[in-house]
C-alpha positions in Angstrom: 9.6 16.7 16.3 11.3 19.0 13.5 14.4 17.4 11.2 16.5 19.6 9.9 19.1 18.0 7.0 22.1 20.2 6.3 22.7 19.9 2.5 26.0 21.0 2.6 27.0 17.6 4.8 24.6 15.2 3.2 26.6 12.9 0.8 23.2 10.9 -0.1 24.0 7.4 1.2 20.5 6.5 1.9 21.5 5.1 5.5 18.4 7.4 6.8 16.1 6.3 4.0 16.8 2.6 4.8 16.3 3.1 8.6 13.2 5.2 8.0 11.4 5.0 4.6 8.4 6.8 6.0 10.4 9.9 7.0 13.1 10.2 4.3 14.0 10.0 0.8 16.8 10.2 -1.2 16.0 12.4 -4.1 16.6 13.3 -7.7 19.1 15.6 -6.7 20.8 12.7 -4.7 20.1 14.6 -1.2 17.9 13.5 1.8 14.7 15.1 2.2 12.1 14.6 4.8 8.7 13.1 3.2 7.0 12.5 6.2 5.8 12.8 10.0 8.8 11.7 12.3 6.3 12.1 15.2 4.6 9.4 13.7 7.9 7.2 13.4 9.9 9.1 16.1 12.2 5.9 17.1 13.3 5.2 13.6 13.7 8.9 12.9 15.9 9.3 15.9 17.7 6.3 14.7 18.4 7.7 11.6 20.2 10.8 13.1 22.1 8.8 15.1 23.1 6.8 11.9 23.9 9.3 9.6 27.5 8.9 8.9 27.9 12.4 8.1 25.9 13.9 10.7 23.9 15.8 8.3 20.4 15.2 9.9 19.6 17.0 13.5 16.4 17.1 15.5 14.8 19.8 17.6 11.6 19.1 19.3 
């Protein structure tokens, strides 16, 4: 599972980090970053993609 974050759309709200904390983290720059293996927590990662309020996260298998 290949996760992409569009930093021009990410507002740093942190829904992704709350939903899948082993996969996402809000960095010091206020942007979401992939920090873990999305395949290891595929369900949570997919939920984070679906719940992103700005649509900044996308997935390509």
